[in-house]
N, C-alpha and C positions, 0 to 999 in steps of 0.2 A: 504493499499499499504506500501511496506517495503521502509524505508528512512534510510538512514545513516547521521549522523552530519557531518557538514564541517566546522569545527570552525575557521579554517586557512584563509577561502576564498579562496582556490586555485583553479588555472585553470587548465583545461585538454587541451592539445593538440587535434588536429583533429584527430590524429593516435588513441590516447587514448579514444576518444569519440567513433571512429569507433568500437574498439573492445569492449567497454563497452556496447554499444546501439546494435550492429549488423549491423546498418545504415552506406553505405558506404561514403566515402568522398565526391565523386560525387552528391550523393545525397544530402548531408547536404549543399554542394555548391547551387545546384541548388533551394533547399527549400529557403536558404537566398535570392536569387535573386526573386524567385516567389512569395513567400509568406510572406516574412519579418521576418522569423525566421528558424533557430535560428540565434541570433545576436552577434557574436564573437567580442571578443577584439583581440588584437595583442600583441605577446611576443617581447622580444628585438630583435628577428630576423624578426620580420613582419609576422610571421606566425600566422594563427588563432588559438585562444584559447578561451575556454567556460567555462562560471562560472557554479558551481556545480546546482543550481536550474535550468539552462536550460537542462543540461544533464538528469536531473530527469524528465523533462516534456519530452524530447526525448525518455526515457525509457516508459513513458506511451503510447505515441503516437505508437512505436513500438508494445507493447500490444495490442493496439486497432487495427492496421493493422494486425496483427496476427488472429484476431479475424473477420476480414473481411472488416473493416472501409477504405474509400478511402483517401489516403494523403490530396488530395485538399480539403476535407471535414473537417479536423481535426488539420492541422497544425498551421493554424492562430488563432484557437480558445485558450482562456485562459485554464489553467491547471484546475480550479475548474470546467469549463463545460467538460472537456475531463475525469475528474475522475467520472463523472456522467453518461458518457457515457457507462462505463463498468459496471455499476450497473442494477440490474433487474427493470423494470418499476414498478411504484405504483401499488399495488394490486397485484403483482407475489410474489413468494417464491423462494428464490434460493436454490436450492436443495444442500445438501452436496455432496462435491467432492467424487466420490465412489472409494476407495481404494481396488483393489485386495486382498482377504483375505490373500494370500500367501506372499503379499508385505507390509503388516501393519507394522511390524517390522522394514522392510528397509527403510519406509518413516519416521518413527519415528526417527530413527538415523540420516537420513538427517537434519529433522527440530530441533534436539538436538545438531549437529554439532560434532556428535562423529563418525569422519572419520576413525578412527583406528578400532572401531567395526563393521561399516559398511562394511569397506575391508575385515575384518576377515569373516564376514557373506558372502560376496560376494564369497570370494574364498571357501568356504565350499559349496556353492551351485554349483560352478563351478566342484568341485571335486566329488560332488554327481551327477550331471546331466550331465557332459560330455558338451564340447564346444559348439556343436549346440544346446542342448535344453537349456543351460545357456542363450545363445543369444536370443531365441525366447520367453522362458517362463518366463525369469528375467529380463533381460537386457531391451528388446524392450518393454513391459508395463511398466515398471518402468520410461522409458524415456517420456513415454505417460503422466504417473501421474506427473513428474517433471514438463513436459512443459505445462501442465494445470493448476499446481500450480503456476508456473511463470507468465502464462498469468492471472489469477486471482488476481496477487499481494500477494500470500501467500508466495512465495518463493523470496528471494532476489537473485541478481545474483553471488554473492559470494557463496551463498548455492549451485545454480546449477552448478557451476564451481568446487566447491569442489566434488560434488557426481560425475560429469564427470570424474575428475582426479582418483576417487577411482576405478571407473569401467574400465578406461583406464589401470591401474595398473594390475589390476586382468585378464583382458583379455590378454595382453603381456604376463604375466606370464604362462597364458594357453597355448598360441602359442608355447612359448619356451620349456615347459614341456610334449607338446602333445607326445603320444608315437604311434599314426596312423602312419604305414611306408608310405613313399612317395612313390608314384607311378612312376617309372623311365621312364615310357612310356608317362606320362604327366595325365592331362595337367599342363603347366607351365603357371601360371597366373601372371599378372603384374597388380597390384592395384594402382590407383591414383584418383584425382578429376581435373576438369579443373580448369584454373586461377581464374574463378568467384566464386569456392566452396571453402572455407576456413575450412569447417566443416569436421572434420577425423574421427569423431566417428562410422558413419554408414560404412565407408571404414575398420575400425577394426574389426566392427562386421562380415562383409563379410570376411574377412581374416579367423577368426575364425572358420566360418562355411566351408570355403573351404579346410583348413588345416586338419580338420577332415574327409574330403573327399579323404584324400590322396594326396591333390593337392600341388605342390610346388609354393609358392606365393613369389613374389618380388614387396615390396612396395616402390613407389615413396613419399610416404607422398601425401600431398595436393597440390592445387594450380599448376600444372604442365602445362606449355604450350603444346599445342596440336601437335605441331612439335616434342617437346622434347619426348613427348610419343610415337610417332611413332618411334623416333631414339632409344628408351630405348627398344621397342618391338623387332627390328631388333638385336640391341646389345646382348640382353639375349636369343633370339631366343625363344620367348613366343608363345604360342599356343592360348592365350586369353588375351585380355585387359578389365579388369573390371573396372567400373567407379561408384562412388557414387554420388548421386544429392539430395539435400535439397529441400525443398520447397521455399527456398529464391532465387533459381537460376533462372533468366530469363527466359522464355520458349525459346525466339530465342537463347539465348547462349547455351541452351542444344542442340537444333534441329542443329543449324547451326555448333555448334563444332563436333557434332558426324558426321555430314556429311562429314566436314574437316578430321576428324580422319580416316574415312573409306576411304576417297581418298588416305590417305598416307600410309596405310597397304595393305600388299597382301590378297589375298582371303583365304589363309591358316589361316589366324589370325582371330578368331573370337573376336566379340564386346558383352559384357554385360554390361547392363546399369540397375541399381536400384536405389531405394530412393525415396523419396516424391514429387518429381518434377511432376507436373500434366502435362507437356508436353511430358513425357515418355509414357502415358496413350491415350494422345488423337491425336498424330500423330506417324503414322507407317513410322520407318527409314530404309530403305533397308539394308540388313546384319547386323542389330543391334539387338540381342536378349534382349527383356525387361526381367527384374526379377520381377515375380510379389510379391515376399517377400522372407523373409530367408528360408522359407519352400521348394521354388521352386529351390534352390540352389543344392540339391542333384540330383535333376532330370535333371537338366541342365548338370552337370557332368556327369552324365549317359548316356545323348543322344551324347554328346562329344565323350567320349570313345566309344560308339556304332559306331559312325560316321568315328571314328580314325580307329577302326578295319576292319570295311566295306573297307577302302580305301587301307589296307594294304594287303588284299587278292588279 
């Protein structure tokens, strides 16, 4: 497991812990009451603050949850026990993590902390392959590798964040310099996430693919209230609202939010939803098109244009 020294014995605020571990403030408070962990102190203003060793344990808990462990069975366990849960049972051999051959150099640059070289390599990939193929062939599989390495404890959070920032810079540059002409007839696409979804990388990947399809994209960034999404759709006269969901969003938040958004939009505005949230696959939501993957986006745009032309005839 990657650990960092904490020589000053500093305490982290609950907001800092949320950012660091991905565990929400409400979750931390519930665990405190229900399981007796974490055990925060109080700062000069009476706000919760957490010692570094508790944050380290919370990171391990988060990794185990990503692997399928239930909080009720692991939160109250000592750190030593938690560390053994992520190990392979006696007699079994942990296979090496398989990095696709064309991403070995990329992953090596992440591990060696050479962000400048990584960013330059990613920019070369994008220039060679174009935005859509760059997203599907480079960024998406590299994200899987980074996520698996983090879950194994082979990558620290700062390494994951540094990689993410490099990818974001390159994709934003690609969007700004894309030479594909915009289709004046549409679709105009509004991109955002619900308030429960703080992750914007999937949203930016989606924008890259849409821009290369000639779509006009307007991004509100992440965590936009549902009613404001609807207001934005009206104000900008968009044809499509596109939303990204990670696996961390609760199923009820996904389904109820999409139902609510659909009620606030006219039938003329399409809603596209994509990402890793299982709720998107398990429940059909009326008038919401589920994107199976980035490769489906071109087909979805084609369908929209075909329907739009039929309406004009």
